[in-house]
C-alpha positions in Angstrom: 0.0 0.0 0.0 1.1 3.5 -0.8 -0.1 6.3 1.5 0.4 9.9 0.2 1.1 12.0 3.3 0.8 15.7 2.7 0.2 19.0 4.5 1.0 22.6 4.0 4.2 24.2 5.4 4.1 24.3 9.2 1.3 21.8 9.5 3.3 19.1 11.3 3.5 16.7 8.5 7.1 15.9 9.3 6.0 14.9 12.8 3.5 12.5 11.4 6.1 11.2 9.0 8.6 10.4 11.8 5.9 8.7 13.8 4.9 6.5 10.8 8.6 5.6 10.3 8.8 4.6 13.9 5.7 2.4 13.6 7.4 0.5 10.7 6.3 2.3 7.5 8.8 2.8 4.7 8.8 6.6 4.5 10.1 8.2 1.3 10.7 11.9 1.9 10.3 14.0 -1.3 12.3 16.8 0.2 15.2 14.5 0.9 15.2 13.3 -2.7 15.1 17.0 -3.7 18.0 17.9 -1.5 20.0 15.1 -3.0 19.3 16.3 -6.5 20.3 19.9 -5.6 23.5 19.0 -3.5 26.9 19.8 -5.1 27.0 17.8 -8.3 23.3 17.0 -8.1 21.4 16.1 -11.3 19.0 19.0 -11.1 21.6 21.8 -10.5 22.5 22.5 -14.2 18.8 23.0 -15.2 18.1 25.1 -12.1 21.1 27.3 -12.8 20.1 27.7 -16.4 16.6 28.8 -15.3 17.6 31.0 -12.4 21.2 32.0 -12.9 24.6 30.6 -11.8 24.5 32.6 -8.6 21.7 30.4 -7.3 24.4 28.0 -5.9 26.2 28.8 -2.7 29.9 28.8 -2.0 29.9 25.0 -1.6 28.3 24.4 -4.9 25.0 23.4 -3.4 21.7 25.1 -4.2 21.1 28.2 -2.0 17.7 27.0 -0.9 16.8 30.2 1.0 17.6 32.5 -1.9 15.6 30.3 -4.3 12.7 30.1 -1.8 12.6 33.9 -1.8 12.4 33.9 -5.6 9.8 31.2 -6.1 7.5 32.1 -3.2 7.2 35.6 -4.6 6.7 34.6 -8.3 4.2 32.0 -9.3 5.8 31.5 -12.8 9.2 31.0 -11.2 7.7 28.4 -8.9 6.2 26.6 -11.9 9.6 26.6 -13.6 11.3 25.1 -10.6 8.6 22.4 -10.1 8.8 21.5 -13.8 12.5 20.7 -13.3 12.4 19.0 -9.9 9.1 17.1 -9.8 9.8 14.6 -12.6 13.2 13.8 -11.2 11.9 13.3 -7.6 9.0 11.2 -8.7 11.1 8.9 -10.8 13.4 8.3 -7.8 10.5 7.7 -5.5 8.8 5.3 -7.9 12.1 3.4 -8.3 12.6 3.1 -4.5 8.9 2.1 -4.0 9.3 -0.8 -6.5 12.4 -2.0 -4.7 10.5 -2.0 -1.4 7.6 -3.9 -2.8 9.9 -6.4 -4.5 11.3 -7.2 -1.1 8.0 -7.1 0.8 4.7 -7.0 -1.2 2.8 -6.3 2.1 4.9 -3.2 2.9 3.3 0.1 3.8 5.1 2.9 1.9 4.5 6.5 2.8 5.1 9.2 0.2 5.9 12.2 2.3 5.3 15.0 -0.2 4.3 18.6 0.6 3.0 19.3 -2.9 1.5 15.8 -3.4 -1.9 17.2 -4.6 -0.6 20.3 -6.4 1.7 18.0 -8.4 -1.1 15.5 -9.1 0.8 12.6 -7.5 -2.3 11.4 -5.6 -2.9 9.2 -8.6 0.1 7.0 -7.4 -1.3 6.5 -3.9 -3.9 4.2 -2.5 -4.9 6.7 0.2 -4.1 10.4 0.8 -3.7 11.6 4.4 -3.7 15.4 4.9 -2.2 17.0 8.0 -3.9 20.3 8.7 -3.4 23.1 11.2 -4.6 26.7 11.6 -2.7 29.2 9.4 -1.6 31.4 12.3 -0.1 28.3 14.1 1.6 27.2 10.9 3.1 30.6 10.4 4.5 30.6 14.0 6.0 27.2 13.5 7.7 28.3 10.2 9.2 31.4 11.9 10.6 29.3 14.7 11.9 26.5 12.5 13.4 28.6 9.6 14.3 31.8 11.2 12.3 33.8 8.6 10.1 36.7 9.2 6.3 36.4 9.8 5.8 38.1 6.4 8.0 35.5 4.7 6.2 32.7 6.5 2.8 34.0 5.4 3.9 34.4 1.8 4.9 30.7 1.8 1.5 29.8 3.2 -0.4 31.9 0.7 1.7 30.4 -2.2 0.3 26.9 -1.4 -3.1 25.4 -2.0 -5.3 25.9 1.0 -6.2 23.1 3.4 -9.8 23.4 2.4 -8.9 22.8 -1.3 -6.6 19.9 -0.3 -9.3 18.3 1.8 -11.3 17.5 -1.3 -8.6 15.0 -2.3 -7.9 13.5 1.1 -9.1 10.2 2.4 -8.1 11.1 6.0 -7.6 14.5 7.6 -5.3 14.6 10.7 -5.8 17.8 12.6 -2.8 19.2 14.4 -3.9 22.2 16.5 -1.3 21.7 19.2 -2.5 18.7 21.1 0.5 16.5 20.3 -0.7 13.5 22.2 -4.0 13.5 20.4 -2.3 14.1 17.1 0.1 11.2 17.5 -2.8 8.9 18.7 -4.7 9.7 15.5 -1.6 8.8 13.4 -1.2 5.6 15.3 -4.9 4.6 14.8 -4.7 5.3 11.1 -1.6 3.2 10.7 -3.2 0.3 12.7 -6.2 0.5 10.3 -4.1 0.1 7.2 -2.1 -2.7 8.8 -5.3 -4.6 9.7 -4.8 -3.9 13.4 -1.3 -5.4 13.4 1.6 -3.1 14.3 
């Protein structure tokens, strides 16, 4: 089974992802694949540099992710250009790894941890979609604390993404994360037990 786990920035999706990994799921993190593709010598760097300029790399030769974020979260067309470069590469790697997992264990639970799962249309590859949701003000505060950005930058990132209400139309399960961490994790545990047939 493939579970598509998604949620807007600051929702707590990563907390759910870590919990699922701890319960035994095979978690494939789209952001980790993306970081690998944009590390020094990464396959995506030449195309990104061609689209956004050679100075988009930092002194180590890696993608300057904060600089690029400032560009793409302020410009919808730039965001589309970046996604057109990265998304096919990330999905190809995730599909390859998923096939390897199922070859070893056909009963495995694979979690595709993808922030833009629905925006990219990747829900078609998943048996279920789980959406982690949280109030926008709480998400903004989490992003500021995590990334050291300003409130304005955090809100710009939030506004650049599809709303939770829109995403909910594609979700099989909604996992609310309003701050009660114990309740949030209990909900994740219960959903995982369900897909495992009660065996964890």
